[in-house]
C-alpha positions as CSV (number, residue, x, y, z in Angstrom):
1,X,225.8,-29.9,-154.6
2,X,225.6,-27.3,-151.7
3,X,222.4,-27.9,-149.6
4,X,221.1,-24.9,-147.7
5,X,220.3,-27.5,-145.1
6,X,222.6,-30.2,-144.2
7,X,220.5,-33.1,-142.7
8,X,219.4,-33.8,-146.0
9,X,222.7,-34.9,-147.2
10,X,221.4,-38.5,-146.0
11,X,219.0,-37.7,-149.1
12,X,219.7,-39.2,-152.5
13,X,218.0,-36.8,-154.8
14,X,219.8,-37.6,-158.2
15,X,218.6,-41.4,-157.0
16,X,214.9,-40.1,-156.2
17,X,214.7,-38.0,-160.1
18,X,216.0,-41.0,-162.0
19,X,213.3,-43.5,-160.4
20,X,210.7,-40.9,-160.5
21,X,211.9,-39.8,-164.0
22,X,211.4,-43.3,-165.5
23,X,207.9,-44.1,-164.0
24,X,206.5,-40.9,-165.4
25,X,208.3,-41.3,-169.2
26,X,207.0,-45.1,-169.2
27,X,203.5,-44.0,-168.4
28,X,203.9,-41.0,-171.1
29,X,204.9,-43.9,-173.6
30,X,201.4,-46.1,-172.7
31,X,199.7,-42.3,-173.4
32,X,201.4,-41.3,-176.9
33,X,199.7,-45.0,-177.9
34,X,196.3,-42.7,-177.9
35,X,197.8,-40.5,-181.0
36,X,196.6,-41.6,-184.0
37,X,199.2,-44.4,-185.3
38,X,201.3,-43.1,-188.6
39,X,200.3,-39.3,-188.2
40,X,203.4,-36.7,-188.4
41,X,201.4,-35.2,-185.6
42,X,202.1,-38.6,-183.4
43,X,205.8,-38.4,-184.8
44,X,206.2,-34.4,-183.9
45,X,204.3,-35.1,-180.7
46,X,206.7,-38.0,-179.7
47,X,209.6,-35.6,-181.0
48,X,209.1,-33.4,-178.3
49,X,207.5,-34.8,-175.3
50,X,210.0,-37.7,-175.1
51,X,213.3,-35.9,-176.0
52,X,214.6,-35.4,-172.3
53,X,214.2,-32.9,-169.8
54,X,213.9,-32.6,-166.2
55,X,210.2,-33.9,-165.5
56,X,210.3,-31.0,-162.4
57,X,206.9,-30.4,-162.4
58,X,205.2,-34.2,-162.8
59,X,207.8,-34.9,-159.8
60,X,206.6,-32.3,-157.9
61,X,203.0,-33.6,-158.5
62,X,204.0,-37.3,-157.3
63,X,206.1,-35.6,-154.1
64,X,203.4,-33.4,-152.7
65,X,201.7,-36.6,-152.7
66,X,203.6,-39.0,-150.8
67,X,204.5,-35.7,-148.7
68,X,200.6,-35.9,-147.7
69,X,199.8,-39.5,-147.5
70,X,200.6,-42.6,-145.2
71,X,200.3,-45.1,-147.9
72,X,203.6,-44.4,-149.8
73,X,204.1,-44.1,-153.4
74,X,201.7,-42.0,-154.9
75,X,198.9,-43.9,-157.1
76,X,198.5,-44.3,-160.5
77,X,195.8,-41.7,-160.6
78,X,198.6,-39.0,-159.0
79,X,200.5,-40.7,-162.0
80,X,198.2,-39.3,-164.8
81,X,198.0,-35.9,-163.5
82,X,201.5,-35.7,-163.2
83,X,202.0,-36.7,-167.3
84,X,199.0,-34.5,-167.6
85,X,201.0,-31.3,-166.0
86,X,204.2,-33.0,-168.6
87,X,202.1,-32.6,-171.6
88,X,201.0,-29.4,-171.0
89,X,204.5,-27.9,-170.0
90,X,205.7,-29.2,-173.2
91,X,203.1,-27.8,-175.3
92,X,203.8,-24.6,-173.6
93,X,207.5,-25.1,-174.7
94,X,206.5,-26.2,-178.5
95,X,205.0,-22.5,-178.6
96,X,207.1,-20.4,-177.0
97,X,210.2,-21.4,-179.4
98,X,207.6,-20.4,-182.1
99,X,208.9,-17.9,-184.3
100,X,206.4,-14.9,-183.1
101,X,207.5,-16.1,-179.7
102,X,210.8,-16.3,-178.5
103,X,211.8,-17.4,-181.7
104,X,214.5,-20.6,-180.6
105,X,216.2,-23.3,-182.6
106,X,217.3,-25.3,-179.9
107,X,215.5,-27.0,-177.1
108,X,217.6,-29.6,-174.9
109,X,220.6,-29.9,-177.3
110,X,217.9,-30.7,-180.8
111,X,216.4,-28.6,-182.8
112,X,213.1,-27.2,-181.6
113,X,210.0,-28.7,-182.7
114,X,209.3,-25.9,-186.1
115,X,213.1,-26.6,-186.9
116,X,212.6,-30.3,-186.9
117,X,209.2,-30.2,-188.3
118,X,207.4,-26.9,-189.4
119,X,205.9,-24.0,-187.6
120,X,202.1,-25.5,-188.8
121,X,203.0,-28.7,-187.2
122,X,204.6,-27.5,-184.4
123,X,200.9,-25.3,-183.8
124,X,199.2,-28.6,-183.9
125,X,201.4,-30.2,-181.8
126,X,200.8,-28.0,-179.1
127,X,197.4,-28.0,-179.5
128,X,197.1,-32.1,-179.6
129,X,199.4,-32.3,-176.4
130,X,197.1,-30.0,-174.1
131,X,194.1,-31.5,-175.5
132,X,195.2,-34.6,-174.5
133,X,196.1,-33.9,-171.3
134,X,192.4,-32.8,-170.2
135,X,191.4,-36.0,-172.5
136,X,193.7,-38.6,-170.0
137,X,192.5,-36.4,-166.6
138,X,188.5,-36.4,-167.8
139,X,188.9,-40.2,-168.4
140,X,190.6,-41.0,-165.3
141,X,188.3,-39.1,-163.5
142,X,185.2,-40.4,-164.6
143,X,186.1,-43.9,-163.6
144,X,186.5,-41.9,-159.8
145,X,182.7,-41.7,-158.0
146,X,183.3,-40.7,-154.8
147,X,186.3,-38.8,-155.3
148,X,185.5,-37.3,-158.2
149,X,184.7,-33.8,-156.5
150,X,188.5,-33.7,-156.0
151,X,189.4,-34.2,-159.5
152,X,186.9,-31.8,-160.5
153,X,188.9,-29.5,-158.1
154,X,192.0,-30.5,-159.6
155,X,191.3,-30.2,-163.5
156,X,190.3,-26.7,-162.5
157,X,193.4,-25.8,-160.6
158,X,194.9,-27.2,-163.9
159,X,193.1,-25.7,-166.4
160,X,193.3,-22.2,-164.4
161,X,197.0,-22.2,-164.1
162,X,197.3,-23.1,-167.5
163,X,195.4,-20.5,-169.4
164,X,194.5,-16.4,-168.2
165,X,194.9,-16.5,-164.8
166,X,197.9,-18.5,-165.4
167,X,200.8,-19.3,-167.4
168,X,199.0,-17.7,-170.7
169,X,198.5,-14.5,-169.5
170,X,202.5,-14.5,-168.2
171,X,203.5,-15.3,-171.7
172,X,201.2,-12.2,-173.0
173,X,202.9,-10.0,-170.2
174,X,205.8,-11.1,-170.9
175,X,205.5,-10.7,-175.0
176,X,203.9,-7.0,-174.1
177,X,207.0,-5.8,-171.5
178,X,210.0,-6.4,-174.2
179,X,211.4,-3.3,-174.2
180,X,209.8,-1.4,-171.3
181,X,211.6,-1.7,-167.6
182,X,209.4,-3.2,-165.2
183,X,209.4,-3.0,-161.3
184,X,210.6,-5.7,-159.3
185,X,206.5,-5.9,-157.8
186,X,205.7,-6.7,-161.5
187,X,208.1,-8.7,-162.7
188,X,207.5,-11.1,-159.9
189,X,203.8,-10.9,-160.6
190,X,204.6,-11.7,-164.4
191,X,207.0,-14.8,-163.3
192,X,204.1,-15.7,-160.8
193,X,202.1,-16.7,-163.7
194,X,204.4,-17.7,-166.4
195,X,206.1,-20.0,-164.6
196,X,204.9,-20.2,-161.1
197,X,201.4,-21.0,-162.0
198,X,201.7,-24.4,-163.6
199,X,204.3,-25.5,-160.5
200,X,201.9,-24.1,-158.2
201,X,199.0,-26.4,-159.8
202,X,201.6,-29.3,-159.9
203,X,202.3,-29.5,-156.0
204,X,198.5,-28.8,-155.2
205,X,197.0,-31.4,-157.4
206,X,199.0,-34.1,-156.3
207,X,198.4,-33.5,-152.8
208,X,194.9,-32.9,-153.6
209,X,194.8,-36.2,-154.8
210,X,196.2,-38.2,-151.7
211,X,194.0,-36.3,-149.2
212,X,195.6,-33.4,-148.3
213,X,194.2,-31.1,-145.4
214,X,193.7,-27.5,-146.2
215,X,196.5,-26.5,-143.7
216,X,198.9,-28.4,-145.7
217,X,197.9,-27.6,-148.7
218,X,198.4,-23.9,-147.6
219,X,202.0,-24.2,-146.4
220,X,202.6,-26.8,-150.1
221,X,201.3,-23.8,-152.1
222,X,203.5,-21.3,-150.0
223,X,206.2,-23.7,-151.0
224,X,205.2,-24.1,-154.6
225,X,205.3,-20.2,-154.9
226,X,208.3,-19.6,-153.8
227,X,210.9,-22.4,-155.3
228,X,208.4,-21.4,-159.2
229,X,209.7,-17.9,-158.8
230,X,213.1,-19.2,-157.5
231,X,213.1,-21.7,-160.6
232,X,212.5,-18.5,-163.1
233,X,215.0,-16.4,-161.7
234,X,217.6,-19.2,-161.6
235,X,216.6,-19.5,-165.4
236,X,217.4,-16.3,-165.9
237,X,220.9,-16.4,-164.3
238,X,221.6,-18.9,-166.6
239,X,220.7,-17.1,-169.3
240,X,223.1,-14.7,-168.7
241,X,226.1,-17.5,-167.7
242,X,225.1,-20.7,-168.6
243,X,226.6,-23.3,-170.2
244,X,225.0,-23.5,-173.7
245,X,226.5,-27.3,-174.2
246,X,224.5,-28.3,-170.9
247,X,222.0,-26.2,-171.4
248,X,221.0,-27.2,-174.6
249,X,220.0,-23.9,-176.2
250,X,221.6,-20.5,-176.5
251,X,222.5,-18.1,-173.8
252,X,222.2,-14.4,-173.9
253,X,219.1,-14.4,-176.1
254,X,217.3,-12.6,-173.2
255,X,219.1,-9.5,-173.5
256,X,219.0,-9.4,-177.3
257,X,215.4,-9.6,-176.9
258,X,215.2,-6.9,-174.2
259,X,213.6,-9.3,-172.1
260,X,212.5,-8.3,-168.2
261,X,214.6,-10.6,-166.2
262,X,216.4,-10.7,-163.2
263,X,219.7,-10.3,-163.5
264,X,219.2,-6.7,-165.7
265,X,216.7,-5.4,-162.8
266,X,218.9,-6.7,-159.8
267,X,222.3,-7.6,-161.2
268,X,223.9,-11.0,-161.0
269,X,224.9,-11.2,-157.2
270,X,221.7,-9.9,-155.8
271,X,219.4,-12.4,-158.4
272,X,221.7,-15.1,-156.8
273,X,221.3,-13.5,-153.3
274,X,217.1,-13.1,-154.1
275,X,216.6,-16.7,-155.3
276,X,218.1,-18.4,-152.2
277,X,215.8,-16.4,-150.2
278,X,213.5,-17.5,-152.0
279,X,214.7,-21.5,-151.4
280,X,214.9,-20.6,-147.9
281,X,210.9,-19.9,-147.7
282,X,210.2,-22.2,-149.2
283,X,211.8,-24.9,-147.0
284,X,210.2,-23.0,-144.1
285,X,207.0,-23.4,-145.3
286,X,207.6,-27.2,-145.2
287,X,208.3,-26.7,-141.1
288,X,205.3,-28.8,-139.7
289,X,206.0,-31.2,-142.7
290,X,207.6,-34.9,-141.3
291,X,210.6,-36.8,-143.8
292,X,208.2,-37.7,-146.7
293,X,208.3,-34.3,-147.8
294,X,212.4,-34.8,-147.7
295,X,212.0,-34.7,-151.3
296,X,210.5,-31.5,-151.5
297,X,213.1,-30.1,-149.6
298,X,215.6,-31.5,-151.7
299,X,214.0,-30.2,-155.3
300,X,214.0,-27.1,-153.2
301,X,217.8,-27.0,-152.7
302,X,218.6,-28.8,-156.2
303,X,216.4,-25.7,-158.2
304,X,219.4,-22.9,-156.6
305,X,221.8,-25.4,-157.7
306,X,221.0,-26.7,-161.3
307,X,223.0,-26.1,-164.5
308,X,220.6,-26.8,-167.0
């Protein structure tokens, strides 16, 4: 893999991602036990939540926690937040795939929830995941004692990034703008809400729970905003020139729906240059961090080199 920073070549990102993904998924399986057994909702939630995926948001939360902590691997509190973030992300994908939204039939190479089950079940599966995310956050927060203030700050951050101040408003703007041509600034604003807000919450929540100083949070927020936007730029590029077999979903759908994308506004070459500039800015935001933040650096580079 090409790296913007050659000194990271010693850091094995694939091993790191595989290890952290396994940790996250093992904890997700435990949380699935909270759902009613032998329920159609549970079956649909399990189908969507455990259907693969990169687990980038929970891993970013863990990596940020470890970047600011002097105590080694992230603790179970951070893992709870990581799992809640993945539940919220999965809920958003289920709802985005529905016919009134993006009307997608495939997700990660499998039929989407409303295709595998039905539309009503898909809506309720998304609702169940969103509410379960805040249930596990609240249960864990109630055990924190003197750290309750940090937990309330994290819960507020995640709620804002998921709702009308973040992802929901971004999705609304995306739908409303179909058929209209947005300016570059409007497009960036939309994607900072739709994609970037939850990525920013992922990074900052892990850091807050690991005792990050305010100046560290400032730099991590800058990092997260840049990789969040870069992630969306690359998504747009892959929708034009990606391999459907690798992506696990159809390509060319953005053009069919007259969506505002970076390739449609800037062209493919300029979109790739823009993504690289964003990643370079993200890496610069980590200049004051030591080698404990190498996973964050490597993930930033991975974002513009990914194929799915």
